[in-house]
N, C-alpha and C positions, 0 to 999 in steps of 0.2 A: 798091063790089066786096068782099062781105065776109070776113070773118075766118075764115081754115082756124082746127078746132080743133084745139090741140096733143092731141097722143097723150097718154093717163093710161099713168103707166110698170105696168107689170105687177109685180102683189102678189104675195111671196115666199111660195109655198104654204106653212104654217105644217102639223107634224105632228100629227096627230091625239093626242088624249088617250085616254091609258093608264093602266087601275089600277095603283095601286102594285108590284104585287108585276106585272106582265106589263112597265115599263119599267124596271124594276131590273136584269129577266134581261136586255131589249132595251140596253143600255145595256154588260152587262157582256158580252156577246156582242160587243157593240160593239169592245171594249176589251181581249178575247178575240182577234180576227180580226186587228185593227191589231199586237200583241204576234207574232202566226203570222207577219204579211208580215211587217215591219218593226226588229221587237224591242221588247224595253220600255222602252229608251229616248224610243218614241216614245209613247206612251201618256200621253195627257195628258186634261185635262179640255174645253181646243177641239177635238180631234179626237175625242175621244166623242162631244161633241156635233154638230160636222159630219158624222159617218158617221153619226149617228142623223136628224139633222134639226131640230136641236132648239137651244136656247137653253143657252146655259152657263145661268144660275138654273135650269131642269130638271136638270139632270146635278145641280148645289149640292142642292138639293132632296132628292137618292139619298142622295146621298156626302158627305161632309163637304168631300172634298178629295182628291186624290191619290193617297193613303197606300192612305187607305177602299177607292177602290173598287177599285188592285190588292189591297188585303185579304181587299173581300169573293168576288171572285177567285177568291185563292188557296184561301178557305174553299170557296165553290163547287166548285172541282174535287177537293178532299178530299173533301168530302160525296159524291160524283158518282163517283169512284173507291171508295172503302171500301165504297159501296152495289151497288157490281159485285162487289167481290171478297168481300164477304157471299156472294155469291150463286151463285161460283161456286166457290169453295173446298169439297170434299166434306166431309161432316163423319165424326169419324171412327165406326165401325163398329160394333154392338154387340158381342157377345163372342157371340152365334149366329149373326153374319153370316158368312154367307159370300162373299165377297170377296175379290178378287186386288187384290193392293198393287199390282202395277203396271197395272192395270187401271185402279184409282180413280187413281194418279200423274198417268196421261196425261190421264185426264178432266177433272180439278182443271186442266192443265195448258192443254188445248184447251180448254176455257171462258176460261181466262182470258186466251186472245190472242186468244179470238171479241169476249170483252168491248173490246178494245182495238181491234178491228178494227171495230165498230161504233161505238165514238164518239172517231175518231182526235184532233178538238180538243182535248179536256179529255185524253187520253196525253199530246199533245204537247208538253201545256207542262209532266207531269211528268216523262216518260222523255228528250223529249230540247228540254228549255227552249232559250227565244229567247236570243240576247243583249241581256244589259243584267237579267239574270233577278234581282233584291233575294233576299237572304242568307234572307230570309223562305219565301220557295220552296221553296230548301233543307231548310229545317228539318221543312218540312213532309211533302216529300217521304223525306226521312230516315225518320219519324217511320211514316208508311204502308210503308216497307220495311222495317223491325225487326216491325209487326205483322204483313207476309206471310209474314218471315221464321219469325215465330214460330207461326204458321197450320202452312207447309211441314213444320217440325222436330216439332210432333205427330204429324203425318200419318205421319213417314218410322218417329216411335220404335213408332206400333202395326205402319206395315208392316215395316220390315225384320229383324223376329224373325222374319215370320210365311212369307216369299218365302225366307226360305233363301238359297244361296249360302256366298260368300265374306263371312266380317266386315265392317263398312262401316263406319266414323267415322258416326254419323247428324249431328253440328252440320259437318262437313266436307258431306258429300253433299248435306245442305240446299241450305247454301250454293252447289256446286255445279250443282243447280240449278235454282235464284234468279236468281242468277245465266243458267243459259239461257235461262230463259224471258223475262227483263228484256232479254236481250241479243236474245232473237228479236220480242219485240214491237219495237221501233226499226227494227230491221231491215223489219216491216212497216207503221211508220208511213215508214220515209223510203224505202219501193220496196217499194211495193203492190202494183206491177204483177211486180218482181221473184220477191216470196215470196208465197208461201201461210200460212197455217194447215199443211194438209196436211202439209205436209214437215220442218214443227218435229215433229210429231206423229212420224214414222215414225220419223226420227233420233231420238228419244226412244227410242224402242220399243227400238230398235238397239243404240245404248245401252245399257237396260237390259240387253237380250239380253246385251249382252257380260256384263255381272258374274258372270254367271251362269245355272244353271235356272232359275229362279226356282217351286224345286220347296217348298212348305212344308213344316216340317216337320210331324209328328202330332203329335197332340194337342194 
């Protein structure tokens, strides 16, 4: 009677080799996904390796440790966010440009909210940080907020004198508009089925109209 050959155990499939830059993005995407689903405390070298179907040495070949991986994730998010903001904030018009200040502000807010909606995972990390977010993330987010607020203040310094209506403190108005825009962005991220960009654009237009006629003074 011939012996029955033993079954050969199936080999574990290996993840294909990727260029260094592509592997780095893959690992960061996995870390971001884990953070959004389970919180930052769940992000680990082991977890990221398993999510990508690679071994721990592959992860360590890209990042020195978990801290370095999270720092790279935050830096990437900041870079993407600032690049998006640079595209959406309108430039201050020149002296001869006939631009309605309210339209310019609405254009900026609408473009900002559309940018957030187009890349929700990046902006969730920034605006709705998962549980266990380290202090470095808050520091980076606050730095982004200061950049946005300065840009918005510059637009309002140009626009408020031109729109007419009652006098408005430009610093307080900039902070109010910024708070509205950031709150609207959070609602879009948390409940995109309930909220739409157009709702916030319409609300902002109504709020601006309540300030006065928006008729620019002559000259």
